[in-house]
Every structure is written in structure tokens, then in C-alpha cells.
C-alpha positions in Angstrom: 0.1 0.0 0.4 1.3 3.5 -0.7 3.4 5.0 1.5 1.4 8.3 2.4 3.7 12.3 3.2 1.4 14.6 5.1 1.7 17.7 6.2 0.2 19.6 9.3 -1.2 23.2 9.1 -2.1 23.7 12.9 -0.6 22.2 15.6 -2.7 23.4 18.5 -4.6 20.7 21.2 -7.0 19.0 18.0 -4.0 19.0 15.5 -1.4 17.7 18.0 -3.7 14.5 18.5 -4.0 13.2 14.9 -0.3 14.5 14.4 0.6 11.5 17.1 -1.5 9.0 15.1 0.1 9.6 11.3 3.6 9.8 13.2 2.4 6.5 14.8 0.6 5.0 11.5 2.8 2.2 9.5 1.4 4.1 5.9 2.1 7.6 7.1 4.9 9.8 7.3 4.6 13.6 8.7 7.2 15.6 6.2 6.0 19.2 7.0 4.9 21.0 9.7 3.4 24.7 9.9 2.3 27.0 12.1 2.9 30.7 13.2 3.4 29.7 16.8 7.3 29.3 16.1 7.4 27.8 19.6 4.9 25.5 19.1 6.6 24.4 16.1 9.7 23.8 17.8 8.0 21.7 20.5 7.3 19.1 17.6 10.1 19.0 16.0 11.4 17.5 19.0 8.9 14.9 18.8 9.9 14.1 14.8 12.9 13.8 13.1 13.4 15.0 9.9 10.7 17.5 9.4 10.2 20.4 7.6 8.8 23.6 9.3 7.1 26.3 7.5 6.0 29.3 9.4 4.4 30.3 6.0 1.8 27.4 5.4 2.1 28.5 1.7 5.4 26.7 1.6 4.0 23.7 3.2 1.4 23.3 0.1 3.9 24.0 -2.4 6.4 21.3 -1.1 6.3 19.1 -3.4 6.9 16.0 -0.8 3.2 16.5 0.7 0.8 14.2 -0.4 -1.8 14.8 2.1 -2.2 18.3 3.9 -4.2 17.9 7.0 -5.5 21.8 7.8 -5.9 21.8 11.6 -6.4 25.3 12.2 -9.3 27.4 13.9 -12.7 27.3 11.6 -12.5 30.7 9.9 -9.4 29.3 7.5 -10.4 26.4 6.8 -12.0 27.3 3.6 -8.5 29.6 2.1 -6.1 26.9 3.0 -8.0 24.1 1.8 -8.9 25.8 -1.4 -5.4 26.0 -2.1 -4.3 23.1 -1.2 -7.0 21.7 -3.3 -5.8 23.5 -6.3 -2.4 22.8 -5.6 -3.4 19.0 -6.3 -3.0 17.8 -2.6 -5.4 15.3 -1.1 -6.7 16.8 1.9 -8.1 16.3 5.1 -9.5 19.2 7.3 -11.1 19.4 10.6 -15.1 19.9 11.5 -16.7 21.8 10.9 -15.9 22.1 7.2 -16.2 26.1 7.1 -17.5 29.0 8.7 -20.5 29.6 6.9 -22.6 27.9 3.9 -20.9 29.9 0.8 -17.3 28.6 1.9 -18.6 25.0 2.7 -20.3 25.3 -0.8 -17.1 26.4 -2.6 -15.0 23.8 -0.5 -17.2 21.1 -1.9 -17.5 22.5 -5.5 -13.9 22.4 -6.0 -13.1 18.6 -4.0 -15.7 17.9 -6.8 -13.8 18.7 -9.3 -9.9 18.8 -8.5 -10.2 14.5 -8.5 -8.1 14.1 -5.3 -9.3 12.7 -1.6 -10.7 14.8 0.4 -12.0 14.1 4.1 -13.5 15.3 7.5 -12.1 14.4 10.5 -15.1 13.4 12.4 -13.6 10.2 14.6 -16.7 8.9 15.4 -17.5 7.2 12.1 -14.9 5.1 13.0 -15.3 3.7 16.6 -16.1 0.5 17.5 -18.7 2.3 19.7 -20.6 3.6 16.7 -20.0 0.0 15.0 -21.9 -1.5 17.8 -25.0 1.1 17.8 -25.0 0.7 13.9 -25.5 -3.2 14.7 -28.3 -2.7 17.7 -30.4 -0.4 15.3 -29.7 -3.0 12.8 -31.0 -6.0 14.8 -34.0 -4.2 16.0 -33.1 -3.9 19.6 -34.9 -0.1 20.0 -37.8 -1.3 17.4 -39.3 1.6 15.4 -37.3 5.0 16.0 -39.8 7.3 17.5 -37.3 10.4 18.5 -33.5 11.3 18.8 -32.2 13.5 21.2 -28.6 15.5 21.9 -28.0 16.4 25.8 -24.8 18.9 25.8 -24.3 20.0 29.4 -21.2 21.8 30.5 -19.8 23.4 33.5 -17.7 26.0 31.5 -17.1 26.8 27.9 -14.6 26.9 26.5 -13.3 23.4 28.6 -10.7 23.4 30.8 -8.4 22.0 28.1 -9.6 23.8 25.0 -8.9 28.3 26.4 -8.6 30.2 23.9 -9.5 33.4 22.1 -11.3 31.7 19.0 -13.5 28.9 20.9 -14.8 31.2 23.3 -15.8 34.0 20.5 -18.9 34.1 18.8 -17.3 34.1 15.1 -16.5 30.5 14.7 -16.6 29.4 18.6 -19.0 27.2 20.7 -20.2 24.1 21.7 -23.1 24.4 18.6 -20.4 24.9 16.1 -17.9 21.8 17.9 -19.7 19.5 19.0 -23.1 19.5 17.1 -21.4 18.9 14.0 -20.3 15.4 14.9 -23.8 14.3 15.7 -25.4 15.9 13.1 -23.3 13.9 10.7 -23.7 10.9 12.9 -27.6 11.3 12.1 -26.9 11.5 8.3 -25.1 8.6 8.8 -27.5 6.3 10.5 -30.8 7.9 9.6 -30.3 10.2 6.1 -30.9 14.1 5.9 -32.9 16.0 8.5 -35.2 18.7 8.1 -37.7 21.6 9.7 -34.7 23.0 11.6 -35.8 25.5 14.6 -33.7 26.7 17.0 -33.2 29.3 20.2 -29.9 30.5 20.9 -29.2 32.2 24.1 -25.9 34.7 23.7 -24.5 36.5 26.9 -24.7 40.5 26.7 -21.0 40.5 25.3 -21.4 40.4 21.9 -18.3 38.6 20.9 -19.0 35.7 23.3 -20.5 32.5 22.0 -23.8 31.0 22.8 -24.4 30.0 26.3 -27.6 28.1 25.8 -29.9 26.0 22.6 -32.7 24.4 21.9 -33.8 23.3 18.7 -36.2 21.0 17.3 -35.9 19.5 13.6 -37.2 16.5 11.7 -36.1 13.3 9.7 -37.4 13.0 6.6 -40.0 10.8 7.9 -41.2 13.2 10.4 -39.5 11.6 13.4 -38.5 14.6 15.8 -35.2 15.7 16.6 -34.5 17.2 20.0 -31.4 19.5 21.3 -30.7 20.8 24.3 -27.2 22.1 25.3 -26.0 24.6 28.1 -23.0 25.7 29.8 -22.2 27.1 32.9 -24.6 25.0 35.2 -23.2 23.3 38.0 -22.7 19.6 37.1 -20.1 17.3 35.5 -19.5 17.6 31.4 -22.1 15.3 30.4 -22.7 14.3 26.1 -25.6 11.9 25.6 -26.7 11.1 21.9 -30.1 9.2 22.6 -32.1 6.7 20.2 -35.6 6.4 21.5 -37.8 3.4 19.9 -41.0 1.2 21.2 -38.8 -1.5 22.0 -35.9 0.0 23.8 -33.4 3.2 24.0 -30.2 3.3 23.1 -27.5 5.8 24.7 -24.2 7.1 23.2 -22.4 9.1 26.2 -19.5 10.9 26.4 -18.5 9.9 23.3 -17.4 6.4 23.6 -20.0 4.6 26.3 -23.1 2.7 24.8 -25.8 1.7 26.9 -29.4 0.0 26.4 -32.4 0.4 28.2 -35.7 -1.3 28.1 -38.8 -1.5 30.1 -37.3 -4.5 32.7 -33.6 -3.1 32.6 -32.1 0.7 32.7 -28.5 1.5 31.3 -27.3 -2.0 30.5 -23.8 -1.4 29.4 -22.9 -2.6 25.6 -19.1 -4.2 25.4 -17.0 -2.7 22.6 -16.9 -4.8 19.6 -13.2 -7.5 20.1 -12.2 -6.5 16.4 -10.7 -3.5 16.0 -12.4 -1.3 13.6 -10.2 0.4 10.6 -9.8 4.4 11.9 -9.8 7.4 9.6 -6.1 7.0 8.5 -6.6 3.9 7.2 -9.3 4.6 5.0 -7.4 7.6 4.3 -4.3 5.7 3.0 -6.8 3.0 1.1 -8.2 6.0 -0.5 -4.9 7.8 -1.4 -4.1 4.2 -3.1 -7.1 3.9 -5.3 -9.0 1.2 -2.9 -12.7 1.9 -2.0 -12.7 3.6 1.3 -15.0 4.9 3.5 -14.5 8.7 4.7 -16.9 11.9 5.4 -16.1 13.6 2.7 -16.6 17.5 2.0 -20.0 16.7 0.1 -20.9 15.2 3.5 -19.0 18.4 5.5 -21.6 19.9 3.5 -24.7 19.5 4.1 -23.6 19.0 8.1 -22.8 23.0 7.6 -26.4 23.4 6.0 -27.9 22.4 9.6 -25.2 23.9 11.3 -25.9 27.4 9.8 -29.6 27.1 10.3 -29.0 26.4 14.1 -27.1 29.3 14.6 -29.3 31.5 13.2 -31.7 31.3 15.9 -34.9 30.8 13.5 -37.4 30.2 16.0 -39.9 32.1 16.9 
């Protein structure tokens, strides 16, 4: 299988996670890194060997040794950098959400289609054993007929202690609606198809630069099944993320990203063990796609569909 040379633009907390995975994967080699923070690049250079460092990301994109560009910068820079990489004929992996607006996402989707290169978004859930188990239980009829989907997001503080920075706390490109809900919109699209009839009520603080503090939203699957989103920050309890599928025979709950439980009339919150077999990960699928093989990726096309829902949530359309 082809050895893939990776260039990484953005070395923050999110970028570093995947950087470590690229560094240890047998079929990928990190050949270049870029960040405006020189100190951060120097720290990464100590972990990597024989890597080119570019403070100007244009030079990384122009580097002939780079096959795949991983765009791990804040959302408002996804559009510009990804388009430049696509025009240069590079394969592109972009952080979520795809862009910072509907129009930006559309341009990225369209260019990715015409460029004829591999394009993907870093949505980890589809590659997890937990979601694989979730899919199996749905297919096996464990919940019966789906009656409702609920997403609950509760944060004692936002941003969380490990992600304190200006942009993720700001209204322009931060907030938990942009950071968290895309994962579960994508998962819903994957499991049940696209959604419609989005109504959203968003709470904002008096500071017009600060991100939202709460959201209550309702939307539907194409067959009319309701989806309810309830998000809040600044509350006196531990963080909780819960994605629940309510059926007439049982309830499946994906809790805090990696725990799957099943409830019935007889028993509540039965812990479901993960599958023993390791599910192929995002990097495995990227390598397959770049090698010309069939692969399961969340593409820019999928990301555009997620962006459409995200923009409707943020527009505060409820009356």
C-alpha cells in the first residue's frame, strides 16, 4: 500500500492528537509542519525527525514531498487553506466543521469534486467501535421503531479547561454548537439520512463577542421523526454528552463519546461492550483512498450537508 507523506497546518490541541496518530501509523510519514507559533513548531520538531518546518503555510502546500495536507486550524481559515491545497492538487483532510459559513462550505465542496483528489473531514465517531456497535444494535432491531432522537450537551464551563483560547470562546467561529453538534449531525445523517424543518432558539450573553450559552432546537428526519437538541453551559454539574435513540422497544444511548448503553422496560442503562475486532480508523481509510482503493470517508460533500444544518441552528430561526 502507498506510503503517504503528510503535511500538517495547525499544531494546537486538536492537530496534535492526529499528529501523533499519523506519526505512529505504518503507512504515513509526517514530512512537513506549519504553524504561526514558532515556539509550538519547535516543540513538535523535538517529537519528530526529518520534518520540514514552515511558518508560512503556503510553503508547505508548495512542498512537492507532501501528498496529504491536514488542515487543523480554527474554522474561519479552513476555506482559504483547503482551497489552496485543492488547487495545488493535494489530498486534503480538514477539521470540522468544514467551514465558517454556508457559502464557504459550498465552494470547498465544489472544488473538491472537480479537483479529483481525496478529501475528508476529521469526524472520529464513524470510525469508532462504539458507533459500529450502535449500528449493529439498530440493524438488529434492538430499539424497534424509532420515535425520537435527542442530543443533550451540558458543560460546567465553555470553553473547557483544556481548550482555553480566544477563538473557541468567540461568537465568530467558536461555541459548542459549532464544536460539538457537527459530530452528531453527521452521525444522524449516516444512520438515518438528512434532516429538515430546523427551528432553533439560541441564548447569547450580553457580550456580543462571546459565544452562545444555550440552545434548544427541534428538527425532523425526512419521515417526520423528531430530533431535539438541548445544550447549556455554565451549570453546576459535570460535563455530559448524550445522544439517545428512543424506540418503542428500547433506548440506545451514546454517552460522552465512547460509552454505549441500552435500556428497556425491564432494565435500565445496560452497558454494551465494544466489539473485539478493531474497526478501521480514519487514517487507515485515508491511506486506502489515496492508494486508489474503496474507502469509507466523511467527505467534503458530507461536510457541506452538515454545514447546512449547522448554519440553520445558528441563525436562531425559532419564533
